[in-house]
C-alpha positions as a printed Julia matrix, in Angstrom:
258×3 Matrix{Float64}:
  11.92   -9.11    3.79
  14.6   -10.8     6.18
  13.59  -11.58    9.7
  14.78   -8.72   12.38
  13.67  -10.94   15.52
  15.88  -14.24   15.72
  15.49  -14.11   19.76
  12.19  -14.69   19.96
  11.74  -17.47   16.93
   9.68  -17.54   14.32
   8.01  -13.88   13.69
   4.39  -13.63   12.83
   3.78  -10.72   10.07
  -0.29  -10.21    9.46
  -0.88   -9.05    6.25
  -4.65   -7.87    6.32
  -5.93   -7.2     2.66
  -3.72  -10.27    0.95
  -5.04   -9.6    -2.82
  -2.61   -8.13   -5.61
   0.34   -6.23   -2.97
  -0.82   -7.63    0.2
  -0.12  -11.02   -1.61
   3.44   -9.99   -2.89
   4.23   -9.02    0.56
   3.13  -12.25    2.03
   5.5   -14.04   -0.05
   8.38  -11.54    0.36
   8.22  -12.51    4.09
   7.29  -15.89    3.37
  10.26  -16.43    1.76
  12.26  -14.4     4.42
  11.57  -16.62    7.43
   8.5   -15.12    8.67
   5.4   -17.07    9.52
   2.97  -15.39    7.57
  -1.21  -15.35    8.03
  -3.05  -13.42    5.08
  -6.61  -12.16    5.71
  -8.95  -11.57    2.79
 -12.57  -11.28    2.93
 -13.9   -14.33    0.21
 -13.66  -17.51    0.83
 -12.84  -17.42   -3.07
  -9.69  -15.41   -1.79
  -8.42  -17.43    0.45
  -8.82  -20.47   -1.52
  -6.35  -19.31   -3.87
  -3.99  -18.67   -0.95
  -4.34  -21.65    0.87
  -1.62  -23.47   -1.61
   1.15  -21.2    -0.36
  -0.03  -20.25    3.49
  -1.26  -22.83    6.13
  -2.59  -19.82    8.18
  -4.9   -18.29    5.51
  -7.41  -16.2     7.33
 -11.17  -15.51    5.43
 -12.99  -12.82    7.42
 -13.86   -9.19    7.48
 -10.72   -6.73    9.07
 -12.79   -4.15    9.31
 -15.2    -4.89   11.96
 -13.9    -4.51   15.19
 -14.51   -8.15   16.25
 -11.99   -9.57   13.91
  -9.23   -7.71   15.67
 -10.79   -9.07   19.67
 -10.3   -12.54   18.44
  -6.44  -12.36   17.53
  -4.53  -13.88   20.18
  -1.0   -14.44   20.61
   2.78  -12.15   19.73
   2.39  -10.63   16.51
   5.95   -8.93   14.91
   4.41   -7.04   12.47
   1.07   -5.9    10.88
   0.67   -4.4     7.25
  -2.59   -2.89    5.98
  -2.92   -3.53    2.81
  -6.86   -3.08    1.83
  -7.28   -1.67   -1.37
  -7.25    1.98   -0.89
  -8.57    3.41   -4.25
 -11.36    0.96   -4.9
 -15.24    0.13   -3.29
 -18.4     2.1    -2.77
 -18.11    5.29   -1.33
 -19.54    4.18    2.09
 -17.57    0.64    1.97
 -14.38    3.07    1.51
 -14.89    5.34    4.11
 -15.52    2.02    6.23
 -12.16    0.03    5.51
  -9.97    3.37    5.8
 -11.64    6.14    8.47
 -12.59    3.18   10.69
 -10.89   -0.14    9.91
  -7.7     1.29    9.58
  -8.22    2.94   12.95
  -8.72   -0.16   14.53
  -5.73   -1.6    13.37
  -3.77    0.53   14.6
  -5.35    0.78   17.88
  -4.86   -3.29   18.22
  -1.08   -2.82   16.64
  -0.52   -0.01   20.23
  -1.95   -2.11   22.08
   0.6    -4.61   21.42
   3.28   -3.17   20.49
   2.87   -4.26   17.12
   4.86   -2.56   14.1
   2.72   -1.63   11.31
   2.81   -0.24    7.55
  -0.07    1.56    6.26
  -0.5     1.11    2.67
  -1.69    4.41    1.29
  -1.67    5.88   -2.22
   0.26    9.05   -4.34
  -3.28    9.8    -5.08
  -3.68   11.84   -1.9
  -1.23   14.58   -3.13
  -3.22   18.06   -4.26
  -0.72   18.88   -7.14
  -2.66   18.56  -10.56
  -0.25   21.03  -12.73
   2.88   18.19  -13.39
   4.71   19.51  -10.9
   6.8    17.53   -8.41
   5.7    16.43   -5.29
   7.31   14.54   -2.24
   6.32   13.5     1.4
   5.83   17.08    2.7
   4.11   18.51   -0.19
   0.41   19.73    0.33
  -2.43   17.45    0.25
  -5.97   17.22   -1.91
  -8.25   18.46    0.76
 -11.09   18.53   -1.27
 -11.2    15.13   -2.0
 -13.02   12.77    0.25
 -11.04    9.77   -0.92
  -7.99   11.22   -0.09
  -8.47   12.56    3.04
 -10.39    9.43    4.29
  -6.51    7.72    3.63
  -4.9    10.81    5.15
  -6.86   10.21    8.35
  -5.98    6.54    8.06
  -2.76    7.51    7.29
  -2.74    9.86   10.74
  -4.41    6.58   12.96
  -1.14    4.67   11.69
   1.62    7.18   12.5
  -0.28    8.25   15.63
   1.01    4.99   16.96
   4.22    4.76   15.98
   3.78    3.28   12.62
   4.92    4.02    8.96
   2.91    4.68    5.7
   3.96    3.54    2.4
   2.36    6.08   -0.4
   2.85    3.73   -3.63
   2.06    4.87   -7.38
  -0.11    2.8    -9.68
   0.75   -1.53   -9.35
   1.24   -3.36  -11.79
   3.08   -6.74  -12.73
   1.78  -10.23  -13.78
  -1.89  -10.08  -14.1
  -2.2    -6.12  -14.13
  -0.23   -4.53  -16.7
   0.48   -0.94  -17.37
  -2.18    0.98  -19.21
  -1.41    2.27  -22.16
  -4.4     3.75  -23.27
  -3.99    8.01  -23.92
  -7.22    9.05  -23.52
  -7.54   12.01  -21.64
  -5.55   15.12  -21.32
  -1.35   15.07  -21.3
   0.06   14.25  -17.81
   2.17   12.01  -15.47
   1.57    9.04  -14.24
   3.22    7.26  -11.18
   3.88    3.4   -11.39
   5.25    0.82   -9.4
   6.12   -2.51   -9.8
   4.09   -4.47   -7.22
   7.39   -6.95   -6.34
   9.32   -3.45   -5.87
   6.56   -2.25   -3.21
   6.55   -5.25   -1.0
  10.24   -4.88   -1.02
   9.92   -1.65    0.22
   7.42   -2.8     3.01
  10.04   -5.15    4.14
  12.58   -2.1     4.32
  10.05    0.17    6.08
   8.72   -2.47    8.82
  10.18   -0.85   12.22
  10.53    2.66   11.09
   8.41    4.75   13.47
   6.36    7.49   12.13
   7.41    7.94    8.33
   6.0     8.48    5.4
   7.55    7.44    2.22
   6.87    7.44   -1.31
   6.94    4.13   -3.51
   7.28    4.6    -6.62
   9.57    4.5    -9.63
  12.17    6.97  -10.38
  10.38    8.61  -13.37
   6.93    9.43  -13.95
   5.38    7.8   -17.57
   3.82   10.57  -19.8
  -0.23    9.7   -20.72
  -2.75   11.3   -22.53
  -1.72   14.26  -25.5
  -2.44   17.5   -25.78
  -5.53   19.65  -25.44
  -7.3    16.15  -24.83
  -9.8    15.67  -22.85
 -11.79   13.03  -20.2
 -14.73   11.09  -21.42
 -18.39   12.28  -20.12
 -18.56   10.88  -16.29
 -14.97    9.87  -16.2
 -13.6    11.01  -13.16
 -10.37   13.82  -14.03
  -7.15   13.26  -12.56
  -4.6    14.78  -11.17
  -1.33   15.5   -12.75
   1.94   15.51  -10.49
   5.27   13.94  -10.6
   6.02   11.95   -7.45
   9.73   11.71   -5.68
  11.11    8.52   -4.56
  14.14    9.96   -2.8
  13.46    9.49    0.96
  13.13    5.75    0.33
  15.64    5.61   -1.92
  18.0     6.95    1.19
  17.42    3.99    3.21
  19.19    1.57    0.02
  15.62    1.2    -1.52
  15.61    1.26   -5.48
  13.04   -0.3    -8.28
  14.12   -2.72  -10.24
  11.88   -2.34  -12.67
  11.16    0.4   -15.24
   8.05    0.9   -17.21
   7.42   -2.58  -17.42
  11.0    -4.03  -17.87
  13.63   -5.23  -15.34
  16.2    -2.89  -15.1
  18.43   -4.57  -12.42
  18.81   -7.93  -10.62
């Protein structure tokens, strides 16, 4: 992620949720000359990042008081709180309310915003291809919470990255074959981080971030174990993001390009 603001000195990037993907985004931006402020919820997470980033903030960015305390000029905001984990109430607060507060803050200050979403929002369940204009899963509460957060970001001129399953060092791809035969869309964490840098500043756009081809998992006539939530079956196109010049450097866990 290279700085595009040479006229105002070192640009500052706020990365809310500097976990697996957010941390990779922060490192990419730091290497590109940005002053990066990672925001994490726990002191343990903050301590892990302090050796790399001097400005780490330990705070609950879902709370409105966090945004009231931010001062100075910022040239970018990435909302990267995990889009698919947590209890239902916490999930809704994070995406329906926290992301909206972030969007309002960004709009008031003219700060480019990216909201990290998930390809799980798509309704397709029969293995067909989907793109950014495909129907969303309106029956799924979590999908709709993320879609509402997306709308908040888009409504203030931000952009949305719908990421496939993110893997990388410390989070390898699951090889489990349980469940019915289906497609799984994934992206390596550094590829996803590069996409953030490319899209930051693109207004009111949605981009899918995943490898060119999905992986096959499960087996014919397979069933989900009792109590396990069924997963929708789809193949996600990354063509729109590729038109910006992005291409995945990893495929199925292997580096394919330099």
